[in-house]
C-alpha positions as CSV (number, residue, x, y, z in Angstrom):
1,X,-0.1,0.2,-0.2
2,X,2.8,2.6,-0.3
3,X,5.6,3.6,2.1
4,X,4.4,7.1,3.1
5,X,4.3,8.5,6.4
6,X,0.5,8.7,6.1
7,X,-2.2,6.0,6.8
8,X,-3.2,4.4,3.8
9,X,-7.6,3.7,4.3
10,X,-9.1,0.6,3.5
11,X,-13.0,0.2,3.0
12,X,-14.4,-3.7,3.1
13,X,-17.2,-3.5,1.8
14,X,-16.5,-1.7,-1.8
15,X,-12.8,-3.6,-1.8
16,X,-10.7,-0.7,-2.3
17,X,-8.6,2.5,-0.7
18,X,-10.3,5.4,0.6
19,X,-8.9,9.0,0.2
20,X,-7.1,10.8,3.3
21,X,-9.9,13.4,2.7
22,X,-12.3,11.1,4.4
23,X,-10.1,10.0,7.0
24,X,-12.9,11.7,9.6
25,X,-15.3,9.7,8.4
26,X,-16.9,6.1,9.1
27,X,-16.2,5.6,5.3
28,X,-13.2,3.7,6.4
29,X,-12.3,0.7,8.0
30,X,-8.7,-0.1,8.7
31,X,-5.6,2.4,8.6
32,X,-2.4,1.0,7.5
33,X,1.5,2.6,8.1
34,X,4.4,0.4,8.0
35,X,3.4,-2.1,10.8
36,X,0.7,-0.4,12.2
37,X,-2.6,-1.3,11.8
38,X,-5.7,1.1,12.9
39,X,-9.2,0.5,12.9
40,X,-12.3,3.5,13.0
41,X,-13.4,2.9,16.3
42,X,-12.2,4.5,19.5
43,X,-11.3,7.5,21.3
44,X,-10.9,10.3,18.0
45,X,-12.6,8.5,15.6
46,X,-15.8,8.6,14.0
47,X,-16.5,4.7,13.3
48,X,-18.1,2.3,15.1
49,X,-14.9,-0.3,14.7
50,X,-13.1,-3.0,16.9
51,X,-10.8,-5.5,16.5
52,X,-10.1,-8.9,17.8
53,X,-7.3,-11.1,17.2
54,X,-8.7,-14.7,16.5
55,X,-6.1,-17.7,16.9
56,X,-6.9,-20.1,14.0
57,X,-7.1,-20.4,10.7
58,X,-9.2,-17.7,8.2
59,X,-11.0,-21.1,7.0
60,X,-11.9,-22.4,10.2
61,X,-13.2,-19.2,11.7
62,X,-17.1,-19.3,10.0
63,X,-18.6,-16.7,12.6
64,X,-17.7,-14.1,15.4
65,X,-17.0,-16.1,18.6
66,X,-19.1,-15.2,21.2
67,X,-16.8,-14.6,23.5
68,X,-14.7,-12.3,21.3
69,X,-14.2,-8.4,22.8
70,X,-13.9,-5.5,20.0
71,X,-11.3,-3.0,21.2
72,X,-11.3,0.6,19.5
73,X,-7.8,2.3,19.3
74,X,-8.0,4.5,22.5
75,X,-4.3,6.2,21.4
76,X,-1.4,5.6,19.6
77,X,0.3,3.6,22.5
78,X,-2.8,1.5,22.8
79,X,-4.0,0.3,19.5
80,X,-6.9,-2.4,18.9
81,X,-4.4,-4.4,17.0
82,X,-1.4,-4.4,19.2
83,X,2.3,-3.2,17.1
84,X,5.5,-5.1,17.5
85,X,6.6,-7.9,16.5
86,X,5.0,-11.1,18.3
87,X,2.2,-8.8,19.8
88,X,-0.5,-8.8,16.8
89,X,-0.1,-9.9,13.3
90,X,3.2,-10.6,12.5
91,X,6.9,-11.4,13.7
92,X,10.2,-9.4,13.5
93,X,13.4,-11.7,12.4
94,X,16.2,-11.9,10.3
95,X,15.5,-8.3,9.2
96,X,12.0,-10.0,7.6
97,X,8.5,-8.5,8.8
98,X,6.4,-12.0,9.1
99,X,2.6,-12.3,9.2
100,X,1.8,-15.2,11.9
101,X,0.2,-17.7,10.2
102,X,-2.5,-18.5,12.7
103,X,-3.8,-14.9,13.5
104,X,-6.8,-13.7,11.6
105,X,-7.7,-10.1,12.5
106,X,-11.5,-10.0,12.8
107,X,-13.0,-6.3,12.1
108,X,-15.8,-4.5,13.6
109,X,-16.2,-2.3,10.5
110,X,-16.6,1.7,10.8
111,X,-20.4,1.2,9.6
112,X,-21.0,-1.7,12.3
113,X,-20.3,-4.8,9.9
114,X,-17.9,-7.3,10.0
115,X,-14.8,-9.1,8.5
116,X,-12.3,-11.5,9.0
117,X,-8.4,-10.6,7.5
118,X,-5.5,-12.9,6.7
119,X,-2.0,-10.9,6.5
120,X,-0.5,-12.6,3.7
121,X,2.9,-10.5,3.2
122,X,4.3,-7.2,3.6
123,X,6.5,-7.1,0.7
124,X,5.7,-6.0,-2.7
125,X,4.8,-9.1,-5.1
126,X,5.3,-11.6,-2.2
127,X,6.8,-12.5,1.0
128,X,10.4,-12.1,-0.1
129,X,11.5,-10.2,2.7
130,X,14.9,-8.4,2.3
131,X,15.6,-6.8,-0.8
132,X,11.8,-6.6,-2.2
133,X,10.1,-3.4,-1.1
134,X,8.2,-2.9,2.1
135,X,4.8,-1.7,3.2
136,X,2.8,-3.2,0.3
137,X,0.3,-5.0,1.9
138,X,-1.0,-8.3,0.5
139,X,-4.3,-10.0,2.4
140,X,-7.1,-11.7,1.8
141,X,-10.7,-11.5,3.5
142,X,-14.2,-11.9,4.2
143,X,-16.7,-9.1,4.6
144,X,-20.3,-9.4,6.2
145,X,-22.4,-7.0,4.2
146,X,-25.6,-8.0,6.4
147,X,-24.4,-7.1,9.6
148,X,-24.3,-10.8,10.9
149,X,-21.6,-12.3,12.8
150,X,-21.5,-15.2,10.1
151,X,-18.2,-15.1,8.5
152,X,-18.1,-17.6,5.3
């Protein structure tokens, strides 16, 4: 998604980037900058968004678990999706940022719907690591447009 100092915003319903000029709306669901992923919910955000990190696979997660507790972003140091190696969606070692295979991000979107997301790569063209251009996310997701918690 590029290497700038700004967040790149994404909307799951439309499957596309959202302009930075819409950052104060509930149109966007997640924002990405380097290894930081924010949600459109919480302190200072206009959306109903939140996140829950599920341990398992994208395929095995068929619904939002009843026990899931969604968090919004409180501030830059307390995000719904924690930053740092081993804390959220990735690990860092040998100069490579690698998505954690058994972590699925369950997102409550800016308008209160749900999506499940698996990060596949942080590098342009795939998971090559050093020598590849970084900050180019590849991910797959399932969006639930009817607002139910069913995710398949």
